[in-house]
N, C-alpha and C positions, 0 to 999 in steps of 0.2 A: 540386515533389517531394511526393509523397503521404506522409502519416505512416503508420508501421507500426501494425498492430492487435494486435501481440504484446507481452507484457510482457517487458522486457529487464532482466537482472540485471548490474550493472556493479560490479566490485570497487572499494572505496574506496581511493584513493591516499593514502598517509600519509607523513609525514616527521617525523623526530626532531630536536628543537632543545633541547639541554640535557636536562632531565627531562620536557619536554612533548612529546606526540605531537600533531601537527596533521593534520587531514584536508583534502584539497584541496576547495575549494568547488565547488558545482554552479552553473551558470548558472541564474538563476531570475528571475521577475517578482515573486514574493512568497514569503516564507518563513513557514511555520506550524509550530507545535509542537502535537502531539496526544498525549493520554493515553488509552490504551485499556484499560479494565478487563475483568474476567472477565464472561462473559455469552454468551448464544446468542440473538442478536437477530433472526435470519432477515431481515436487511436488506442491500440492495445499493445502491451509489452508482454513478452513471454520468455523467461529465462530457462535455459536448459540445465544448468548445473549450479543454480544459485537459489537460496532462500532469501527473500526480502523480509526484514523485520522492521515494520514501520511504526513510528510513534509521532503523533501530531504534537508539536511544541507550541504552535500559535495558530489560531484560526480553526477551521474545520474543513473536512473533505468528505465526499462519498467515495469510498473505495469501490470500484466496480470490477467484479470478477466473472469470467465466463466458466460456468461449471454446469454439468449435466444438461448441456445444450440450451442454457438460458443465462441471462445476465442477472447477477445478484448484487444488490447495493448494500454496502456495509458502512454506516455512518461512523466517522472517527472525529472526535472533538478534543480540543485541548483540556476542557474541564471534565472529561470522562476518560482519563488516561488508560489506554490499553495498547499493547503491542499487537499489531496485526501481522501474523507470520504467513507469508505467501510462499508455498513450496514450489519447486521447479515444475515447469510444464503447465502452470495455471495462468492463462491470459488475464491481464489486469490493467487497470487504468484508474484515474481519479477525476472527479468532477468537483470543482470549487464553485459554489454558488454564493460565497460570502463576499463582503465588500473589501476585504484585505487578502493579500496572498497568504496562503497557508504555509507554515514552516514545519518541515518534517525531518526526523533523523531516520536513517536506514542503517541498521546494524546487519550488514550482509554476511551470510554464511555461504562459503564456497564448497561445492561438492565435486568440483572438477575444474578444468581450465576455463577461464573467462573467454567468452566468444563475442566478438564485436557485434555480431548479428543480434545478440540479446538486447542491445540497447537501441536498435532500430525500431521505430514504431511501425505497427502494422494496422491497416485500416480495419475498423469494426466491420465484420461481414455484413453485406447488404441485408440479409434476412434478420439481423438484429438492430438495424438502424432505428426503426420505429420504437422498439423497446428502449433503446438508448435515449431517444428524445423524451420518452415518458419519464425515465429516471432523472434526466437532466432538469426537468421542471417540477418533479415531485416535491 
């Protein structure tokens, strides 16, 4: 079965136990924590054999994905908890316009060997720079 090339948004399943709220876990091969500060880096990442499953724990970001020859902005916020699942081959980045760094968890699914090039940022193509700037101030 082929993997989808579209970003999926999946609501977080939660349960209450006493005073604690627990989120249902996501299947993953590796779990990473990322902090995204303010900035406008004009960089995209694209993984060959990896699905990123992102959940914002603190703050907010705009996930930016390059699909169908245009940039798409997907707002992700701590108070509207969803998993953003980014399949392999989808160029993506994040913009943080907030006052605090955003804290995210990434429940990585591996579909093949990790490639160091997957973690090297690539510049946003020149033809998308003006669209990127509009997204960054929207």
